[in-house]
N, C-alpha and C positions, 0 to 999 in steps of 0.2 A: 597647226590646223590650217586648212586652207579653205577659204570661204565660200541664204538670202532670206531674211525675214524682214520686216520693217513694218510691221503691222499689216503687211500683205503677203509675205512669203518667207518661210524658212526653208533651207535646203531639206527636202523630205527624206534625206538619207542619213547616213550615220558617219560619214567621214569626208566628204568633199563637197563640190558645189555644182550649180548649174553652169555647165561649161560655156564660156563666152565672156562672162563678167569677171571671173576669178575663180575662186575655188573653195569653204564649207558653210559657214553661216554668214552670209553677207550682211546681215543685219538690217538692211533697208533697201527695198526695191524702190525704183524711182517713182514718185507720185506724179500723176498727170497734172499739167498746169491747170490752174483754176483762176483765170484772169478776173472773173467776177466775184471771187471769194473775198470776204472781208479780211483786212490785214490785222490779225489778232496778235502777231508778234512782229513789230516793225523791224526792218533791217537795223542792225547795230544796237538793238535794245535787248535788255535782259527782262524777262517776265516770269514771275512765280505763278504757276497754275493755280487758279481759283483765288489768287490774291491781286495780282496786277504787276505793273512795272516796278522794278527795283534798280537802284543804282549799282552799277558794276563794281566800283571799288569797295563799297560796303559789303556786297555779296561775297566777293572773293576774300575779303578780310575774314569774314565769318567762316567761309569754307576752309580756309587754310588752318583753322584751329581743329578741324576734324582729324580722325585717324586715317580715313581713306576718302579720296575724291575720285569719282568715276566719270570720265569724259567719253561720251558716246560718239559714234560716227556711222555713216554709211561708207563702207570700205572703198568704194570707187569715187567718192566725192572729194575733189580738190579743195573746194570751199570749206568743207567741214573739217578737213585736216588743218587748214589755215586757222580756223577757229580754235582747234585744239592747241595749236602752237601759241596763239595769242593768250589763251586761258592759262596754259602752263606758265608763260612768262608772268602773267598776273599773280598766280599763286606763288611763284618763286620770289616775286617782290615782297610778298608778305611773310614768306617762310622759306628760308634758304635751304633748310635741311629736307630735301625731297628724294624720293625714290620713284622712278617711273616704271610701271609694269606694263607690258605690252602682250596682248592676246596673240600677236602674229607669230611668236616664236615658241617652240617646245623647249622644255627644260634642257635638253641636251646641247643646245647652242649657247648656253650661258657663257662659256669661256670666250666665244667670239664676241659676245656683247661686252664683256669686261675689257677685252683687248681694244675694242672700238672706243669705248669711253675713255680708256687711258691714253688714246692717241697713238696706239702702236701699229695700226693697220690703216691702209688706204680704204677709200669707199669701195672700190672693186674687190679688194681683199676681204672686206667685211661681208659683202653680198655673196662671195664664194664661200667663205668659212661659215656663214650663217645658213647656207643652203636655201637662200631666199626663194629661188624659183620653185623649189619643191615644197617648202613648208608653208608658203603663203601664195605667191603667184600674182598678186596685184602689182601694179607699176611701183617700183621702189621709189620713184620720184615723189610719190605722194607722202612717203613716210620719212624720207632722208632729212627734211628740214627739222623735224622733231628730234631725230637722232643727232643731228649736228648741234642742236641746242643743248642736248644732254652732254655731248662731248665737250662743247665750249665751256660749259659750267661744271664739268666733272660730276654730273648727277648720275648715280648708278641707274642702270636699266636692267630690269629683271624680266627673264623669259617666263611667261605665265602658263603656257599651254602644255598639253600632253602630246605624245606622238599619235599620228593619225591611225596607226596600227591598233592603238588601244581603243580609240573610239570605234573603229571599224569592228573590233572584237566585241565590244559591248553591244553594238547594234546587231550582231549576229547571235550572241549567246545570252545577253542580259548581263548587267553589272554584277548581280549576286553570284553568278557562276564563275567569275574571274577570281582566282586565288589572290590573297592579300599581298603576297610577294611579287605579283605580276601587275600591280595597279600603279606603278610609278610613284608610290608614296601617297596617293590620294586617298582620303577617307571616305566613308559612306555619306553621300549627300543627304541634307535634310529633305524630307518628302516635298514634293511640289505642293504649293497651295492649290485649293480647288480651282481658283480663278486661273492660275498658271496651267494647270492640267487641262481645263477647258479650252484655254487659248491654244495650247499645243494640239489638242484634238482637232480644233477647227483648222489649223494649219495643215495638219496631217490629212484631213479630209479633202482639202483642195487638190491633192495629188492623186485623186482617183481612188481613195481608200474607202472603207465602209462608211456609209452616211449615218448621221444620228449620233449624238454624244455617247449614248450607252454602247452602241456598237463599236465605236472607236475605242473607248476606254477598255473594253473587254477584249480587244484585238491584241494578241501577244506581240505582233510586230509593232504596234503602236507603243506598247509598254517598253519595248527595247528602244524605240525611237526616243521616248521620254527619258529613258536612262541616259542616252547619249547627251541630250541637252543638259540634264542635271550634272553629268560628269564634267562637261565643259565649265558650267557655272561653278561647281565646287572646286575644281582645280584652280581656276583663276582666283576665286575668293581665298583659298588657302595660301596662294602665293602672295597676294596683297596683304593678308593678315600677318603672315610671317615677316614680310618686308617691314611693315610698321613696327611689330613687336621686337624684332631683332636690332632695329636701328633707332627707334623712337621718332623716325622721320615721318613726314606726311607721304603716304603711298598714293600716287596718282595713277589710275588705270587708263590706258588707251585701248578702247574696247568697242565692238559693235553695239549699237544702241539696242538691238534686240535682247541682249543679255541684261539690260538695265532698266528698261521702261517699266513703269508701274511697280518697280522694286520686286519684280517676280523672280529674276534670276540671281545674279551675283549678289545684289544687296540682301536678298532673303538668306542666301548662304553665309554672308558675313554676319548677319544677325545671329544665325545659329552658332557661329564661331565666337560670339561675344563681342563682335565689332558693331555696335548698334548706333554709331554716329556717322555712318557713311553718308556722303553727299553725292547726289546724282545730278549732273549738269549735261544738257543735251543741246545740240544745234537744231535750230527750227528753220527748215527750208521754206522760202516764201511761197512755194507752190503746194505746201502741205495743208490739208483741210483743217479749218479751225475746230471742227468737231473732235479731232484727236487731242486737242489741248484740254484734257480733263484733269480734275483734282487727283493728285497722287502720281501723275505721269512721271514727274521728276521734281527735284527741289527748284530748279529754274531752267529756262530754255533761253537761247540767244538767236536772234533772227539773222539768218544768212541768206545770201542769194542762191538761187537755184543754179545748179551746174549746167553749163551749155551742153555737156555730154549726156544730160538726162533728158534732153528734148526728144519727143517721139520720132522726129525725122532723122535722127542720127542713126546711121547704119552700125549695128553691133551684132556680129554673128554669134548665134547661140545654138548649141546642139540640143539643150534641154534635158540633160541627164544629171544625176548626182552619182558620185563615184567613190570607190574605195580602192586603195592601191594594193596590188599583188606583186609577187616576185617577177612574173613574166607578162604583166599587163595591168589593166584597171577594170575592176568589176563594176557594172552598172547596178547601183542600188535602187534607183527609181527613174522613171521616164515621165516627163511632164506631159499632160494631155495637150494635144494640138501642137506639139513641138516638131522640129525637124527630125529628131530621133524617133518619135512615134511614127511619123510618116514613112521613115526608112524601114520600119518593122523592128527596131531594136527593142529588146525586152529586158526587164529586171533579171539579173543573173547572168546576162551576157558578159563575156570577158573581151574587152577591146585589146587586141594584140598589137595592131599597128594602124596608123592613119597616114594616107598618102605614101605608104611604103616605109614609114618611119616607125620603129618600135616605140610603144607607149607605156613603158613600165612605170613612168612617172606622170602623175596627174598634171604637173606643170607643163610637161612636154605636149600633152594633148591640148591643154588650154592654148599654148602657143600656136599650135597648128590651126586650131579652129579660129583663133583670132585673125589669122591671115586670109581667111576665106572672103572672097568678094561676092556681092549679090548675084544670084543666079548660078553660082558654080556647084559642082559636084565634088564631094569628098569621099574617096574610097576608104573603107574601113575593113580591116580583117578582124573577125571576131571568132570566139569559140563558144559554142552553145551545146550543152549536153555532150561534151567530149569531141564534137565535130567542129572543124574550122570551116568558115565560109566567108564570102565577101559580101559586103553591103555597101550601097551607094547612098550617102546622105545629101540631099539637095537643099541648098539654101535659097530662100525666096529672092526674087527679083525685086528691085525697088519700084 
């Protein structure tokens, strides 16, 4: 799956992401700095929502006794990945038998994961064999320290996700219409709670969809969108549950926080699978508003610094579309209001065939091209709309 939710935005599509930051559910958009906000979670401190500070060693000792521990992240945050590595090491100190499950990889790359952990491949070979650029797209340097930790300690790493083609199909047809033998072994998800459904409806509405809870819930396109979120949650929950039950080890998930917060997503599916002792631990960026720290958000949060790259002044080219891959291009599943794509006249359903003359049958390739755009530049796109090919110019704003 290639990755934007974060209590502010989920990719409003079914299979890829807002081009520019990465590629499908990024899990957390950057929060604006709040210099005057109170410090509800001090840096380097653990806090249990609604309870207060807790000592890290005692917390991790308790967490290590669970069946599954879920470590959230914002996918493009270096600081949050450093926190994940620290927390993994702490859990490993209390319980040596670990299995690490990663959202970033679909099941088909499991052999590449096994060869990496066994020390049989170089880093570059692993990135090639795991099809990193296509299946995820974020900077591999953010994740390699975790993968090196697993390799150093011979900790198995499990690929938790499904192919983007499956989520794309679920978004087009709905989960119920996909035959059981074409579901990559994923079972029917437990229905979303009312609160999760309302949350997804709110996110869906922010992308120019029907307003009002009732209108959104009755929209067949929203119902397919919800199917995709539940498919991701269920697939990863089943992978973690299987890893624990087959090995008896503590299964630790490295997963976008949007799948974990409020126990709406993966924890809800784990409960349905009989794993009712999962622990949710989240990083808490110092610029996140304290109003988000509500009871039930997570079992505990850890204060981390805000990433420099999250500062508003940092130039980060974004096209503003969510995508699904096709054989000869990438299909636009949604266009964000006010985005570069919207200004260029791109529409849902358009097929992007090439960018700057380079074919774009891979989402990762288009992300790479967009990421190279400088402020004020024009990006020529070849698109197909209703059977006809046309040229579009996307202009990126000046600083």
